[in-house]
C-alpha positions in Angstrom: -33.4 -1.5 79.7 -30.0 -3.1 79.0 -28.3 -1.5 76.2 -27.3 -5.1 74.9 -31.0 -6.1 74.5 -33.1 -5.1 71.1 -35.3 -2.5 71.7 -38.8 -3.2 71.9 -41.0 -1.7 69.6 -44.8 -1.7 69.4 -45.8 -3.8 66.2 -49.5 -3.4 66.6 -52.0 -1.5 68.7 -54.8 -3.6 70.0 -56.9 -3.2 67.0 -58.3 -6.7 66.8 -59.3 -9.5 69.6 -56.2 -11.0 70.9 -52.8 -9.9 72.6 -51.2 -6.9 71.1 -47.8 -7.8 69.7 -44.4 -6.4 70.6 -41.5 -6.8 68.1 -38.3 -7.8 70.1 -36.3 -7.1 67.2 -35.6 -4.0 65.2 -38.7 -3.8 63.0 -36.6 -2.3 60.0 -34.9 -5.7 59.6 -35.8 -8.1 56.8 -38.1 -11.1 57.7 -35.2 -13.7 57.4 -32.9 -11.5 59.7 -35.7 -11.1 62.3 -36.5 -14.6 62.3 -32.8 -15.8 62.4 -32.4 -13.4 65.8 -35.1 -14.6 67.2 -34.6 -18.3 66.5 -31.1 -17.6 68.2 -33.0 -16.5 71.2 -35.1 -19.8 71.1 -38.3 -17.6 70.1 -40.7 -17.9 67.2 -42.6 -15.1 65.7 -46.4 -15.4 64.5 -47.3 -11.7 64.0 -49.3 -10.4 61.3 -46.3 -9.1 59.7 -44.4 -11.9 59.5 -47.6 -13.8 58.4 -48.4 -11.2 55.9 -44.6 -11.5 54.4 -45.1 -15.2 54.3 -48.0 -14.8 52.0 -50.6 -16.1 54.6 -53.9 -14.4 54.9 -54.3 -11.5 57.4 -57.3 -9.3 58.0 -57.6 -6.0 56.7 -57.6 -4.6 60.2 -54.1 -6.0 61.2 -52.9 -5.3 57.5 -53.6 -1.5 58.6 -51.3 -2.2 61.5 -48.6 -3.5 59.4 -48.6 -0.7 57.1 -48.7 1.9 60.0 -45.5 -0.1 61.4 -44.0 0.4 58.0 -44.7 3.9 57.1 -43.2 4.8 60.9 -40.2 2.9 59.8 -40.1 4.5 56.6 -40.4 1.2 54.6 -42.3 2.7 51.9 -42.6 -0.2 49.8 -43.7 -2.6 52.7 -46.6 -0.1 53.4 -47.7 -0.2 49.7 -48.0 -3.7 49.8 -49.8 -3.8 52.9 -52.3 -0.9 51.7 -52.4 -2.8 48.4 -53.4 -6.3 50.0 -56.4 -4.3 51.7 -57.2 -2.8 48.5 -57.3 -6.3 46.9 -60.1 -7.4 49.3 -61.9 -3.9 48.9 -61.0 -1.6 45.9 -63.0 1.2 47.5 -61.5 1.1 51.1 -61.0 4.9 51.6 -58.5 4.6 54.2 -56.4 2.1 52.1 -56.6 4.5 49.0 -55.5 7.5 51.4 -52.8 5.5 53.2 -51.1 4.5 49.7 -51.6 8.1 48.6 -49.8 9.4 51.5 -47.0 6.9 51.1 -46.5 7.7 47.5 -46.2 11.4 48.5 -43.5 10.4 51.7 -41.2 8.2 49.6 -41.0 10.8 47.0 -39.7 13.3 49.6 -37.9 11.2 52.3 -37.1 7.8 50.4 -33.6 6.4 50.7 -31.5 7.1 47.6 
């Protein structure tokens, strides 16, 4: 890989029908910055994270992938929002409840001050 190119990061595992999504920008960037960079390269994004951050409906399966990416990046608030969206659909979703509790624990220990 060329050092001038943006890192490729797996954003979503293949957890649902359709192609997997690869981020062509750093996933810690805010949505506006990601979209601006992609626009400069002549690209558009329709990933589940961008759709979720834009207020569009995203399946619980894909929201779990969004939350997992956010957790790996240390974006705890984003992870909590994604877990919260899953819980809004199903308040008894054990994975989302555990994910939210796990993120609360991580953000207390490794949050950026």
